[in-house]
C-alpha positions in Angstrom: -24.5 36.2 133.4 -25.2 33.2 131.2 -25.5 33.6 127.4 -29.1 32.8 126.3 -29.7 29.9 123.9 -32.7 29.1 121.8 -33.1 25.6 120.2 -35.2 25.3 117.1 -36.1 21.9 115.6 -39.3 20.2 114.5 -38.2 17.0 116.2 -39.1 17.2 119.9 -36.6 14.5 120.9 -33.7 16.6 119.4 -34.7 19.7 121.3 -35.2 17.9 124.6 -32.0 15.9 124.2 -29.9 19.0 123.5 -31.5 20.9 126.4 -31.1 18.1 128.9 -27.7 16.5 128.2 -25.4 19.3 127.1 -23.5 20.9 130.1 -24.6 24.4 129.1 -24.0 26.1 132.5 -20.4 24.8 132.7 -19.6 26.9 129.6 -21.6 29.9 130.6 -24.8 29.3 128.6 -28.4 28.7 129.5 -31.3 27.3 127.4 -33.9 30.0 127.5 -36.3 28.6 124.9 -37.3 25.6 122.7 -39.3 26.1 119.5 -40.6 23.5 117.0 -41.0 25.9 114.0 -39.4 29.1 112.7 -42.5 31.2 113.4 -42.6 30.0 117.0 -38.9 30.7 117.4 -39.2 34.3 116.0 -42.1 34.9 118.4 -39.9 33.8 121.3 -37.1 36.1 120.1 -39.4 39.1 120.1 -40.0 38.5 123.8 -36.6 37.4 124.9 -33.2 38.6 123.7 -31.2 35.6 122.7 -27.4 35.2 122.1 -27.2 31.9 120.3 -29.8 30.0 118.2 -29.3 26.3 117.4 -31.6 25.5 114.4 -32.4 22.6 112.2 -31.8 23.5 108.5 -34.9 21.6 107.2 -38.3 22.2 108.9 -41.9 22.3 107.6 -42.9 25.8 106.5 -40.1 28.3 106.9 -36.7 26.6 106.8 -33.5 27.2 108.8 -32.2 29.2 105.8 -35.2 31.5 106.0 -34.7 32.1 109.7 -31.0 32.8 109.1 -31.8 35.6 106.7 -34.3 37.1 109.2 -31.7 36.8 112.0 -29.0 38.4 109.9 -31.3 41.4 109.1 -33.2 41.8 112.4 -30.9 40.3 115.1 -27.3 40.9 113.8 -25.8 40.3 117.2 -27.2 36.8 117.5 -24.9 33.8 116.6 -26.6 31.0 114.6 -25.6 27.3 114.6 -27.0 25.0 112.0 -28.0 21.4 112.7 -27.9 19.3 109.5 -27.6 15.7 108.2 -24.7 14.6 106.0 -26.9 14.7 102.9 -27.6 18.3 103.5 -24.0 19.6 103.3 -24.8 21.9 100.4 -27.5 23.6 102.6 -25.0 23.9 105.4 -22.5 25.6 103.1 -25.2 28.0 102.0 -26.1 28.7 105.7 -22.5 29.8 106.4 -22.9 32.4 103.6 -26.0 33.6 105.4 -24.1 34.2 108.6 -24.2 30.9 110.5 -21.1 30.7 112.7 -20.9 26.9 112.5 -22.9 23.7 111.7 -23.2 20.4 113.5 -24.1 17.1 111.8 -27.1 15.1 113.1 -27.3 13.0 115.1 -25.5 15.6 117.3 -22.4 14.7 119.2 -22.6 16.2 122.7 -18.8 16.6 122.9 -18.8 18.6 119.7 -21.6 20.9 121.1 -19.5 21.6 124.2 -16.4 22.3 122.2 -18.4 24.7 120.1 -19.7 26.4 123.3 -16.2 26.9 124.5 -15.3 28.6 121.2 -18.4 30.7 121.3 -17.7 31.8 124.9 -14.3 33.0 123.8 -15.8 34.8 120.8 -18.3 36.5 123.0 -15.6 37.6 125.4 -13.4 39.0 122.6 -16.4 40.8 121.1 -17.3 42.2 124.5 -13.8 43.5 125.0 -13.7 45.0 121.6 -17.0 46.7 122.2 -15.9 48.0 125.5 -12.8 49.5 123.8 -15.0 51.1 121.1 -17.5 52.4 123.6 -14.8 53.9 125.8 -13.3 55.5 122.7 -16.6 56.9 121.6 -17.5 58.1 125.1 -14.1 59.8 125.4 -14.6 61.6 122.1 -18.1 62.7 123.0 -17.0 63.8 126.5 -14.2 65.9 124.9 -16.7 67.6 122.6 -19.2 68.1 125.5 -16.5 69.8 127.6 -15.5 72.0 124.6 -12.0 70.5 124.2 -12.4 69.4 120.6 -14.7 69.4 117.6 -15.9 66.0 116.3 -15.5 64.6 112.8 -18.3 62.1 112.6 -17.1 60.1 109.6 -13.5 60.0 110.6 -14.2 58.6 114.0 -17.3 56.5 113.0 -19.3 58.3 115.7 -23.0 57.7 116.2 -25.4 59.7 114.0 -27.5 61.8 116.4 -30.7 63.0 114.8 -33.1 64.6 117.4 -32.2 64.4 121.0 -32.0 66.1 124.4 -29.1 66.5 126.8 -29.7 65.5 130.4 -27.4 66.5 133.4 -28.0 64.5 136.5 -26.2 65.1 139.8 -26.2 63.2 143.1 -27.7 65.4 145.9 -25.6 63.9 148.7 -22.0 64.8 149.2 -21.5 62.3 152.1 -21.3 59.2 149.9 -18.2 57.0 149.6 -16.6 56.4 146.3 -18.1 52.9 146.1 -21.6 54.3 146.8 -21.2 57.0 144.1 -20.0 54.4 141.6 -22.9 52.1 142.5 -25.5 54.8 142.2 -24.1 55.9 138.8 -24.0 52.4 137.6 -27.7 51.8 138.6 -28.7 55.1 137.0 -26.9 54.1 133.7 -28.7 50.8 133.7 -32.1 52.3 134.2 -31.7 54.9 131.5 -30.3 52.4 129.0 -33.3 50.1 129.9 -35.6 53.0 128.9 -33.6 54.3 125.9 -31.2 51.6 124.7 -29.4 53.9 122.3 -28.7 56.6 124.9 -25.1 57.6 125.6 -24.0 58.4 129.2 -20.8 60.3 130.0 -19.1 60.5 133.3 -18.6 64.3 133.4 -17.9 64.9 137.1 -17.5 63.3 140.5 -21.2 63.4 141.2 -22.6 64.0 137.8 -23.6 62.2 134.6 -24.5 63.7 131.3 -26.9 61.7 129.1 -27.5 62.0 125.3 -31.2 60.9 125.0 -32.3 60.3 121.4 -36.0 61.1 120.8 -38.2 61.7 117.8 -40.3 64.5 119.2 -41.1 66.4 122.4 -43.9 64.0 123.3 -41.4 61.1 123.4 -39.0 63.2 125.5 -41.8 64.0 128.0 -42.6 60.3 128.2 -39.0 59.5 129.0 -38.9 62.1 131.7 -42.1 60.8 133.3 -40.6 57.3 133.4 -37.3 58.6 134.7 -38.9 60.5 137.5 -40.8 57.4 138.6 -37.9 55.0 138.6 -34.7 57.0 139.4 -35.3 58.7 142.7 -35.4 62.1 140.9 -35.7 64.8 143.6 -34.6 62.4 146.3 -31.2 61.2 145.2 -30.7 63.1 142.0 -31.2 66.6 140.8 -31.7 66.9 137.0 -31.6 69.5 134.2 -32.6 68.9 130.6 -31.6 70.9 127.5 -33.8 72.0 124.7 -34.4 69.8 121.6 -31.2 69.4 119.6 -30.3 68.1 116.2 -26.9 66.6 115.2 -23.7 65.8 117.0 -22.5 69.4 116.7 -24.9 70.6 119.4 -23.2 68.6 122.2 -21.5 71.5 123.9 -24.6 73.7 123.7 -26.8 71.0 125.2 -24.4 70.4 128.0 -24.3 74.0 128.9 -28.1 74.3 128.8 -28.7 71.2 131.0 -26.0 72.4 133.3 -27.7 75.8 133.8 -31.0 74.0 134.4 -29.2 71.8 137.0 -27.7 74.8 138.8 -31.1 76.5 138.8 -32.5 73.2 140.3 -29.9 73.3 143.1 -30.5 76.9 143.9 -34.3 76.9 143.9 -35.2 73.9 146.0 -37.4 72.6 143.2 -38.0 68.9 142.8 -38.1 66.7 139.7 -36.8 67.8 136.3 -35.9 71.4 135.4 -36.2 72.0 131.6 -33.9 74.7 130.3 -36.7 75.9 128.0 -38.7 76.9 131.1 -36.0 79.1 132.5 -34.4 80.3 129.2 -35.4 83.9 129.8 -33.0 84.1 132.7 -30.2 83.3 130.4 -31.3 85.1 127.3 -29.1 88.1 127.8 -26.0 87.5 125.7 -23.2 88.2 128.1 -20.4 85.6 127.7 -18.3 87.3 130.5 -21.0 86.4 133.1 -19.6 82.8 133.5 -16.1 84.2 133.9 -17.3 86.6 136.6 -19.0 83.7 138.5 -15.9 81.5 138.1 -13.6 84.1 139.5 -16.0 85.0 142.3 -16.5 81.4 143.4 -12.7 80.9 143.3 -12.2 84.0 145.6 -14.9 82.9 148.0 -13.4 79.5 148.3 -9.9 80.9 149.1 -9.8 82.3 152.7 -6.7 84.3 151.8 -8.5 86.2 149.0 -12.1 86.1 150.2 -12.0 89.7 151.5 -11.7 90.9 147.9 -15.0 89.3 146.8 -17.2 92.3 147.4 -15.1 94.8 145.5 -14.4 92.3 142.7 -18.2 91.7 142.2 -18.9 95.5 142.3 -16.4 96.2 139.6 -17.7 93.4 137.4 -21.3 94.5 137.7 -20.4 98.1 136.9 -18.7 97.0 133.7 -21.9 95.1 132.8 -23.9 98.3 133.4 -21.7 100.1 130.9 -23.2 98.0 128.1 -26.3 100.2 127.9 -29.0 97.7 129.0 -32.2 98.6 130.7 -32.5 98.3 134.5 -34.8 95.3 134.0 -32.3 93.6 131.7 -29.5 94.2 134.3 -31.7 92.8 137.1 -32.3 89.7 135.0 -28.6 89.2 134.6 -28.1 89.7 138.4 -30.8 87.2 139.2 -29.2 84.7 136.8 -25.8 85.3 138.5 -27.3 84.7 141.9 -29.0 81.5 140.9 -25.8 80.1 139.2 -23.7 81.3 142.2 -25.9 79.5 144.7 -25.8 76.4 142.5 -22.0 76.4 142.4 -21.7 77.0 146.1 -23.9 74.1 147.1 -20.9 71.7 147.1 -18.7 73.9 149.4 -21.2 75.5 151.8 -21.1 75.1 155.5 -23.9 73.9 157.7 -24.6 77.4 158.9 -25.4 78.9 155.5 -29.0 78.8 154.4 -28.4 79.5 150.7 -32.0 78.8 149.7 -33.5 81.2 152.3 -31.0 83.9 151.6 -31.5 83.7 147.8 -35.3 84.1 148.0 -34.9 87.2 150.2 -32.3 88.7 147.8 -34.4 88.0 144.7 -37.3 89.9 146.3 -35.0 92.9 147.1 -33.6 93.0 143.6 -37.0 93.1 142.0 -37.9 96.1 144.2 -34.8 98.1 143.1 -35.5 101.2 140.9 -32.0 101.7 139.4 -28.6 100.2 138.7 -26.9 101.4 141.9 -29.6 99.9 144.2 -29.3 96.6 142.4 -25.5 96.6 142.7 -25.7 97.4 146.4 -28.1 94.4 146.8 -25.6 92.1 145.0 -22.6 93.3 147.0 -24.5 93.0 150.2 -25.2 89.4 149.3 -21.5 88.8 148.6 -20.6 90.4 152.0 -23.0 88.0 153.7 -21.4 85.0 152.0 -17.9 86.2 153.0 -19.0 86.5 156.6 -20.7 83.1 156.6 -17.8 81.3 154.9 -15.4 82.9 157.4 -17.4 81.5 160.2 -17.4 78.0 158.6 -14.9 75.4 159.7 -12.2 75.8 157.0 -10.9 72.3 157.7 -14.2 70.9 156.9 -14.7 73.2 153.9 -11.3 72.5 152.3 -11.6 68.8 153.1 -14.8 68.6 151.1 -13.3 70.2 148.1 -10.2 68.0 148.2 -12.4 64.9 148.6 -14.1 65.8 145.3 -10.8 66.4 143.6 -9.5 63.0 144.7 -12.7 61.3 143.5 -12.4 63.1 140.2 -8.8 62.0 139.7 -9.6 58.4 140.6 -12.5 58.4 138.0 -10.6 60.2 135.3 -7.0 58.9 135.9 -6.7 57.8 132.2 -7.3 61.3 130.9 -4.9 64.2 130.6 -5.3 66.0 134.0 -3.5 69.2 134.9 -3.5 71.4 138.0 -5.0 74.2 135.9 -7.7 72.0 134.6 -8.7 70.9 138.1 -8.6 74.5 139.3 -11.0 75.4 136.5 -13.2 72.4 137.2 -13.5 73.2 140.9 -13.5 77.0 140.7 -10.2 77.5 142.7 -7.0 79.3 142.0 -4.3 76.9 141.0 -1.9 78.0 143.7 -4.5 77.7 146.4 -5.6 74.3 145.2 -2.0 73.1 145.1 -1.4 74.2 148.7 -4.7 72.9 149.9 -4.2 69.5 148.3 -0.8 69.1 149.9 -2.2 70.1 153.3 -5.1 67.6 153.2 -3.4 64.6 151.5 0.3 64.9 152.3 1.1 64.6 148.6 1.2 67.1 145.8 -1.3 66.6 142.9 1.2 64.9 140.5 2.3 62.4 143.2 -1.3 61.5 144.0 -2.3 61.1 140.4 0.7 58.9 139.7 -0.1 56.7 142.8 -3.7 56.3 141.5 -2.6 55.4 138.0 0.1 52.9 139.2 -2.5 51.1 141.5 -4.8 50.8 138.5 -1.9 49.5 136.3 -1.0 46.8 138.9 -4.7 45.6 138.7 -4.6 45.5 134.9 -1.3 43.6 134.9 -3.0 40.7 136.6 -4.9 40.1 133.3 -2.5 38.1 131.0 -4.6 39.0 128.0 -3.8 42.7 128.3 -0.7 43.9 126.5 1.7 46.2 128.4 1.4 48.8 125.5 -2.4 48.7 125.8 -2.2 49.1 129.6 0.0 52.1 129.1 -2.6 53.8 127.0 -5.5 52.7 129.3 -3.6 54.4 132.2 -3.2 57.7 130.5 0.4 57.3 129.2 0.8 57.8 125.5 4.5 57.1 125.6 5.2 53.4 126.6 8.8 54.1 127.5 7.9 56.9 129.9 5.2 54.7 131.3 7.7 51.9 132.0 10.1 54.4 133.6 7.4 55.8 135.9 6.2 52.3 136.8 9.8 51.2 137.7 10.3 54.3 139.9 7.1 53.4 141.7 7.5 49.7 142.1 11.2 48.9 141.5 10.3 46.7 138.6 9.3 47.1 134.9 5.7 46.2 134.0 6.9 42.9 132.5 9.0 42.0 135.6 6.0 42.8 137.8 3.7 40.5 135.8 6.3 37.7 135.8 6.6 38.1 139.6 2.8 37.7 139.9 2.9 34.3 138.1 5.7 32.7 140.2 
């Protein structure tokens, strides 16, 4: 993508000459506009985002110095180059103080322009790399807070100031996509959301999921964003979406992620299309029972493990009886059960077999629960549902079932190889017992989890070593190794060479 250039000079011959005779494209630039006054130039900049402005310092009306001050205030990312005569050197010196990156004497020497373009291209590349590092760092910190791993110190880490915003969880509906297709669809979704809300932050939370932080001044603005998103992003066809309540400040990240996640799981379980707002289903989650999520996590883990699946019914019954002991009304208890069923179905969507109609079974069970008169009848309905799931999952092809889970684990590792990943963390992420996950991973891939993750990291490292601009110590950090010596040791065990030797071999 070429950097966009605007030429501003009241002399047409200067503008046309620069546009025509400089080899812009060879240096990665393209002249996107010509203006003969500052006002005309500013009007062009409102319509088209420019990267570089070449401007005469003396023009009728507003001068180049006037425009420099406006650019410095309103377009801080734009680089300005002054065109001046020898007699105007004092103006050029003042222009540098106002933020001009360089100045060229008139009549302009085309070779000097091209040398300047080469320098500017390198500057843009350096800035882009620095911004990527900063963005990755910010996204990593935000993701850590979203997942509940850490608390953020805004001033210490120079994090964005979030005023009013919503959290948006979006998940791909299809589980049959290749890694390239998943990455492509996520990239396209990111681009579309940023085009609608440029100051949004998007975090890669899961294999199939993105979490977006969407700044908005009020609910009406949020509604407008959702309307546009539903029209442009295949919501309901490719993506299922859940959106949190209105939030204020960076401290609400975890809460927003949990709310939008609940809305997303409700979406998956209910066959609804479009967006699901947490505020519209909040009553299902209003009962303050923190152990409910733990019950669901354990239940899904047991259902996923064929060796433990037979314990699912008794385990659920014991958990529900303990909830009954908390002296809630039958209606409150039934609300908790309905919430559990909706979340359970949402969590099972990724591992279900073709013979399990989760939507149909859920609707029947909700009707039964609402007709129950007491705790015991409600518990019997719930355990009956669990028994049905056990039978259906036992009838499902375990090779296909396990393979689907391990595919997701592999994709997760390849996307998050630069983070600290443990077997227990993966087990928690995919609702499986660590021992079962470890055995299943070895069966499906022929490698244990650590071997596979090391292989993924080393392949990424070899790619990064082809870039001579990247330092080995930086590559170590980018690959998830905080200790450079340990990183070099692992790399040598994997390739037979140190990182430096490998890079030298590439250049022979």
